[in-house]
C-alpha positions in Angstrom: 0.2 -35.5 -14.0 2.8 -37.0 -16.3 5.3 -39.2 -14.4 8.1 -38.2 -16.8 7.6 -34.6 -15.9 7.5 -35.4 -12.1 10.7 -37.6 -12.3 12.5 -35.0 -14.4 11.7 -32.1 -12.1 12.7 -34.1 -9.0 16.0 -35.0 -10.6 16.7 -31.4 -11.6 15.9 -30.1 -8.1 17.9 -32.8 -6.3 20.8 -32.6 -8.7 21.1 -28.9 -9.4 22.9 -27.9 -6.2 21.1 -24.5 -6.3 17.6 -23.2 -6.5 16.1 -23.4 -10.0 13.4 -21.0 -11.4 10.3 -22.6 -12.9 11.1 -21.1 -16.2 14.5 -22.7 -16.2 12.9 -26.1 -15.5 10.5 -25.6 -18.3 13.3 -24.7 -20.7 15.3 -27.7 -19.7 12.3 -30.0 -20.2 11.5 -28.5 -23.6 15.1 -28.8 -24.7 14.8 -32.5 -23.9 11.6 -32.9 -25.9 9.1 -32.7 -23.0 6.4 -29.9 -23.1 5.2 -28.7 -19.7 3.1 -25.8 -18.6 4.4 -23.7 -15.7 1.3 -24.6 -13.7 2.2 -28.4 -14.0 5.7 -27.8 -12.8 4.5 -25.6 -9.9 2.1 -28.3 -8.7 5.1 -30.7 -8.3 6.5 -28.4 -5.6 3.5 -29.3 -3.4 3.9 -33.0 -3.6 5.9 -35.2 -1.2 8.8 -37.2 -2.6 9.3 -40.8 -1.6 12.9 -42.1 -1.7 13.5 -45.9 -1.4 16.9 -47.4 -0.8 17.7 -51.1 -0.7 21.0 -51.9 1.1 23.3 -54.9 0.4 22.0 -56.9 3.4 18.4 -56.6 1.9 17.5 -54.0 4.5 15.2 -51.4 2.9 14.9 -47.8 3.9 12.0 -45.5 3.0 12.2 -41.7 3.4 9.4 -39.2 2.6 10.6 -35.7 1.9 7.8 -33.3 2.7 7.0 -29.9 1.1 6.5 -26.7 3.0 2.8 -26.7 2.0 2.3 -30.2 3.5 4.3 -29.4 6.6 2.2 -26.3 7.2 -1.0 -28.4 6.8 0.3 -30.9 9.4 1.3 -28.1 11.8 -2.2 -26.5 11.6 -3.8 -29.9 12.0 -1.8 -30.8 15.1 -2.0 -27.2 16.4 1.7 -26.6 16.4 2.9 -23.0 16.2 
């Protein structure tokens, strides 16, 4: 999958402050010159997002934001109900 599409969709989802429909995301991408099929955008919803932060004292922090699909997989795997 195109990293530009992934990065753009992540930025839209984190920065929007509200839920965004797939068709809205596609329209925004197309208006900025990036063509994307709805299926490509929908696949992004099922991927984890890694966030890296480097602080002033050179301490690094890494956070993985999981998706509902991945959390469901882990719950089934670990037999959590």
